[in-house]
C-alpha positions, 0 to 999 in steps of 0.5 A, a space after each residue: 629458456 635456460 633458467 634455474 630457480 634460486 633463492 633470489 628468483 630465476 637465474 638466466 644462463 647460456 651454455 655452449 656445448 663442447 666435447 664431452 671430454 673437454 673442460 667446463 668453464 663457468 663465466 661469472 661477471 663483475 659488479 653491475 655487469 651481465 653475461 654480455 661482459 664476456 666477449 665471444 672469444 671467451 664464450 667460444 673457447 675451443 673444445 670447451 663447454 662454456 656457461 655464462 650466467 647473469 647473477 641475480 638482479 642482472 641481465 635477464 635474471 630475477 631478483 635485486 642482487 645480493 649484499 654478500 659474495 656468499 649470496 652469489 656463490 649460492 646462486 652459482 651453486 644452484 646453477 651447477 646442481 641443476 646442470 649436474 656440473 658438480 663432478 669431483 676432481 679434474 672433471 669439475 668446472 673451471 670457475 672464471 670470475 671477473 672483479 666481483 665474479 673473481 671474489 665469487 670464484 675464490 669463495 667457491 674454491 675455499 668453501 665449495 672445493 669439490 665443485 672447482 677444478 681450477 680458477 681464472 681470476 681477472 681484475 680482482 683481489 683477495 680483498 675488494 674495498 670500495 671507495 666511499 665516494 662510490 658507495 655514497 655516490 650511488 645513493 646520492 647521485 647515481 648518474 655521477 657515480 656511473 660516470 666515476 665508475 666508468 672513468 676508472 674501469 677503462 684504460 685511456 686507449 679503450 675504444 669510446 664505443 666500448 666505454 659507452 656500452 659499459 656506461 649503458 650497462 651500469 645504468 641498466 643495472 640500476 642503483 639498487 642492484 649496483 649498490 648491493 654489488 659494491 657492498 658485497 665487494 666491500 665486505 669481501 676479504 679472504 686475504 687471510 685464507 687465500 693460501 688455502 686455495 689448492 687448485 691451479 689459478 690463472 690470474 689475469 691483470 691489466 697493467 692500467 687497471 685503476 679499480 683493482 690495481 695490479 698489486 692485487 693480482 700479484 698478491 694472489 699469484 704470490 699467495 695461491 700455491 699454484 697461481 700464475 700471473 699474466 699481465 696484459 700491457 695497457 689494459 684497464 679493469 675491463 681487460 677481457 673486453 679491451 684485449 679479448 684475443 690475448 685473454 682468450 689465448 691465455 685461458 685456452 692455454 691454461 685449461 688445456 694444460 695438465 695441472 
């Protein structure tokens, strides 16, 4: 099975093999998520090798999750080292992160620069403060907190079946891991460093995102020197699941362009 040993335990990942000279993408999910939050359209980007990972404590990976973004960065770094995806320059992987995964991606670009050729940042920000109602609610009334997060994570036009699967995924993650995820997000802040990200960055945002409002993405696109913003009209926080074709097309165009 595709596991790699990390400080948090065994890390599960998948790999879809592409051409040897094609780009390598590493997809990192958000808080309370798993590799299954990436739809097939993104896991099968044409002519690319694509890794999807269950962060510690999520999906099929061991552990209880990390209280810091740096902890998740370390786990992803272990994955890259195991697979020797730690090339220099243009051959390094494109780190694709959603929400909390976007925080991991930004930290990698800042602190593990040699491992990153470009970023794709979906529904994320340079700072990810979490409402006290969510942090306190996870401990006091987990089911109510799950419902609150679910309410804010999807647009009004999202299919009920998708919303139901999203709620189920949060429940399966469990209160302990989910709380650690949101604590890691709440402590994350690179607003004063984001201008030092010196790799090309595609920033994707849903116009109806209520968890990480579009102003977060505008900030990233304005401060990252080679940042570009794609807005997906009507989509919510789970933009890649609500509009998979649109997001896949944007990423495909980005990774096949000379930067």
